[in-house]
C-alpha positions, 0 to 999 in steps of 0.5 A, spaced: 490 540 517 484 540 512 478 536 513 476 533 506 468 532 508 464 526 507 460 523 502 452 525 502 449 519 507 455 518 510 455 517 518 461 522 518 467 517 517 471 518 511 479 516 510 484 518 505 489 513 503 493 516 497 495 523 494 498 525 487 502 531 485 496 535 483 493 534 490 487 529 488 486 525 494 483 517 493 479 514 499 473 512 502 467 515 506 462 512 511 464 506 515 458 502 515 457 501 507 464 504 504 464 508 498 470 510 494 471 517 493 476 522 489 477 529 493 479 534 488 479 542 489 474 541 495 469 536 492 468 529 494 466 525 488 463 518 489 466 513 484 461 508 484 462 500 484 462 494 480 455 492 481 455 491 489 454 496 495 461 498 497 467 500 494 474 503 497 479 507 493 486 505 495 491 509 490 492 514 485 497 516 480 499 523 477 495 521 471 489 520 475 488 513 475 485 510 481 485 503 484 482 499 490 476 494 491 469 494 490 463 489 491 460 486 484 455 483 489 458 476 489 465 478 491 470 484 493 474 485 486 480 489 484 478 495 480 481 501 476 477 508 475 479 512 469 475 518 467 469 516 470 469 509 469 470 503 474 473 496 471 474 490 474 482 488 473 480 480 474 484 475 479 489 470 478 484 465 479 480 468 473 473 467 476 468 473 477 466 470 484 474 470 487 476 476 491 482 481 490 484 488 491 488 493 488 493 497 493 497 502 488 498 504 481 505 507 478 505 513 473 506 507 468 499 504 469 502 498 473 497 496 478 499 492 485 495 488 490 493 481 491 488 476 489 485 469 489 490 464 486 487 457 488 482 455 494 483 459 499 490 462 497 491 469 496 498 472 493 501 478 491 499 481 484 501 485 478 496 488 473 501 490 468 500 497 465 499 499 457 507 499 456 507 492 458 507 486 454 502 483 458 497 488 459 491 486 462 494 479 464 494 479 472 501 476 474 502 472 480 508 475 484 509 469 488 510 469 496 516 468 500 518 461 504 516 455 500 512 460 494 505 457 497 504 462 503 500 468 503 502 475 500 500 482 499 503 487 494 502 494 497 506 499 493 509 500 486 515 505 484 516 507 476 521 502 476 517 496 477 520 495 484 514 492 488 513 492 496 509 488 501 508 483 506 509 475 505 508 470 510 514 465 511 511 460 515 506 459 519 503 466 521 510 470 521 510 475 516 516 479 513 517 485 508 519 483 501 521 487 495 519 484 488 523 486 481 522 483 474 529 480 474 530 478 481 523 476 483 521 476 491 526 478 496 526 478 503 528 484 507 529 483 514 526 485 521 530 489 525 530 482 530 523 483 531 518 477 529 515 480 523 516 486 518 512 489 513 514 494 507 509 499 505 512 504 500 518 505 495 520 510 491 524 511 484 530 511 488 529 504 490 528 506 498 523 502 501 520 504 508 515 500 513 516 497 520 518 491 524 514 489 530 513 484 535 506 482 533 504 482 526 500 488 524 501 491 530 507 496 531 504 500 537 505 494 541 512 493 540 516 495 533 520 500 529 519 504 523 525 502 518 528 504 512 531 499 507 537 502 502 543 499 499 541 492 501 541 494 508 535 495 513 536 501 518 532 503 524 529 510 523 530 511 530 537 510 530 537 516 524 534 522 528 536 526 534 535 521 540 533 527 544 527 529 540 522 524 544 520 521 538 519 513 538 518 512 531 513 506 530 511 505 523 513 509 516 507 509 511 510 513 505 516 516 502 517 520 496 523 521 491 526 526 495 527 521 501 521 525 505 518 519 509 511 520 513 508 515 518 506 515 526 510 514 532 509 515 539 511 522 542 511 524 550 506 518 551 501 519 545 501 516 538 502 522 533 504 522 525 511 524 523 514 527 517 522 526 516 526 530 512 533 528 510 539 533 512 543 529 508 544 522 504 550 519 508 546 513 510 
């Protein structure tokens, strides 16, 4: 484990959110007024802001594009950073005073996150990349339930599969997959009340977690893998004598390797799952 350090003036806090194939990392430093950073070859670089005091970087692709959210002095806005320049992505509602956040970017430059639609409603948003015909125009991905629920897109594959979470009714949230052809599909919840999809690879494999309480798998939950139109409890796919209780899966690569966190001998630990076969 290697410390990434902190930006100058930080109060000794930093957090990395995403890494690309070149080992470049995007994240935030400081927990009073966070600043977005890029870590490359041992050096932390402050990415600046959209005019306000704070910024957080959430995603990075293999071309070096970084996405996240930054204050513009009025609202927290979604941004893309490229070659030293941070650009406001805009929101569905269109005003510069409405909030949004970019969570992930694929290698084609497609960006996903969430933005204000109207009033207090925020929904999953796609900002198409340069190879898409709607470049620069935010696309509202809608929601589950009646289509007027809260939703958030957390990850996007190079095949333009988008995953995240959406309320269905009230405060009940469920994991979703969105594709251009099929729209938004609920993935299930393993019998729990809530679920959330956190990542998707180019094979169409999706990971996340189901939980008793929304956003808190440590209070009763299980990591899942969704593949072939079926949701699998990852605890059923590992050696039952391992001592692990897998609570949440946070990422999956194109080789099927999964990272997340769980409980091992009573303590919360991070895990890496390496598939031995593809029978599941």
